[in-house]
C-alpha positions as CSV (number, residue, x, y, z in Angstrom):
1,X,-11.2,61.1,7.8
2,X,-8.2,61.0,5.6
3,X,-4.9,62.5,6.9
4,X,-4.3,65.9,5.8
5,X,-0.9,65.1,4.2
6,X,0.7,61.8,3.8
7,X,3.7,60.9,1.6
8,X,2.7,57.5,0.1
9,X,5.9,56.9,-1.8
10,X,8.8,58.8,-2.6
11,X,11.5,57.4,-4.9
12,X,13.7,58.6,-7.9
13,X,11.0,58.3,-10.5
14,X,7.7,59.1,-8.8
15,X,6.5,61.0,-5.8
16,X,3.0,60.4,-4.8
17,X,1.4,62.3,-2.0
18,X,-2.2,62.1,-0.9
19,X,-3.7,65.1,0.7
20,X,-7.2,65.7,2.0
21,X,-8.9,68.7,0.5
22,X,-11.9,70.4,2.4
23,X,-13.3,67.3,4.0
24,X,-12.6,63.7,4.9
25,X,-14.1,62.3,1.8
26,X,-12.0,64.1,-0.7
27,X,-8.3,63.5,-1.6
28,X,-5.9,64.5,-4.0
29,X,-3.0,62.3,-5.1
30,X,-0.1,64.6,-6.3
31,X,2.3,62.9,-8.7
32,X,5.8,64.2,-9.7
33,X,8.0,62.6,-12.1
34,X,7.1,60.0,-14.7
35,X,4.1,57.7,-14.7
36,X,5.5,54.6,-16.4
37,X,5.4,50.7,-16.1
38,X,7.8,51.0,-13.2
39,X,5.6,53.4,-11.2
40,X,2.0,52.5,-12.2
41,X,1.6,50.1,-9.2
42,X,2.3,52.9,-6.8
43,X,-0.7,54.9,-8.2
44,X,-3.0,51.9,-8.3
45,X,-2.1,50.9,-4.8
46,X,-2.7,54.3,-3.4
47,X,-6.0,54.7,-5.2
48,X,-7.1,51.4,-3.7
49,X,-6.0,52.6,-0.2
50,X,-7.6,55.9,-0.4
51,X,-11.0,54.5,-1.7
52,X,-10.9,51.7,1.1
53,X,-10.6,54.6,3.6
54,X,-13.9,55.9,2.3
55,X,-12.7,58.6,-0.2
56,X,-15.6,59.5,-2.4
57,X,-14.0,62.3,-4.4
58,X,-10.4,61.3,-5.7
59,X,-8.3,63.6,-7.9
60,X,-4.9,62.7,-9.4
61,X,-2.9,65.8,-9.8
62,X,-0.6,65.5,-12.8
63,X,0.7,69.1,-12.6
64,X,4.3,68.0,-12.0
65,X,4.3,64.8,-14.2
66,X,6.6,65.1,-17.0
67,X,6.1,61.8,-18.9
68,X,3.3,59.2,-19.1
69,X,3.7,56.0,-21.2
70,X,1.0,53.6,-22.4
71,X,1.1,51.7,-19.1
72,X,0.8,55.1,-17.2
73,X,-2.4,55.7,-19.4
74,X,-3.8,52.1,-18.5
75,X,-3.1,52.8,-14.9
76,X,-5.2,56.0,-15.1
77,X,-8.0,53.7,-16.6
78,X,-7.8,51.2,-13.9
79,X,-7.9,53.9,-11.2
80,X,-11.0,55.5,-12.8
81,X,-12.6,52.1,-13.0
82,X,-11.7,51.3,-9.3
83,X,-13.4,54.7,-8.3
84,X,-16.4,54.1,-10.5
85,X,-16.9,50.5,-9.0
86,X,-17.4,52.2,-5.6
87,X,-19.3,55.1,-6.8
88,X,-16.5,57.7,-6.1
89,X,-15.7,60.5,-8.4
90,X,-12.5,60.5,-10.2
91,X,-10.5,62.9,-12.2
92,X,-7.1,63.7,-13.7
93,X,-6.3,67.4,-12.9
94,X,-3.7,70.0,-13.8
95,X,-2.0,68.2,-16.7
96,X,0.6,70.1,-18.5
97,X,-0.1,70.7,-22.1
98,X,2.2,67.9,-23.1
99,X,0.5,65.4,-20.7
100,X,-2.9,66.6,-21.8
101,X,-2.1,65.9,-25.3
102,X,-0.9,62.4,-24.4
103,X,-4.2,61.9,-22.5
104,X,-6.2,63.1,-25.4
105,X,-4.1,60.9,-27.9
106,X,-4.8,57.9,-25.6
107,X,-8.5,58.5,-25.5
108,X,-8.5,59.6,-21.8
109,X,-9.9,63.2,-22.3
110,X,-13.0,62.3,-20.5
111,X,-11.1,61.6,-17.3
112,X,-9.6,65.1,-17.3
113,X,-11.3,67.5,-14.9
114,X,-10.8,71.3,-14.6
115,X,-10.7,71.7,-10.8
116,X,-9.4,74.6,-9.0
117,X,-6.7,73.7,-6.6
């Protein structure tokens, strides 16, 4: 079972918190700040860790992300592929209108999920 709340990283540019939701096989990674070249490895490392712990439903909450660059978009694709490879569900949830437009422009609209928090 995943911990109910675990701060995985907290620095000036990105805060990443994994939190189990409803059961031990579901986790939400909540990001705050910017998802850019400097912070993408934080996301990838934590997706890898959660999937290795048996997470089969993984959400990345973008509700408090205020900027995503091309490397951030690439990290979302890598994270989705990692989840797909172990047959886990993956989705980007709660993007702001600006981040949703960036995702759409980057061809990642299919990774967006409308999931109630």
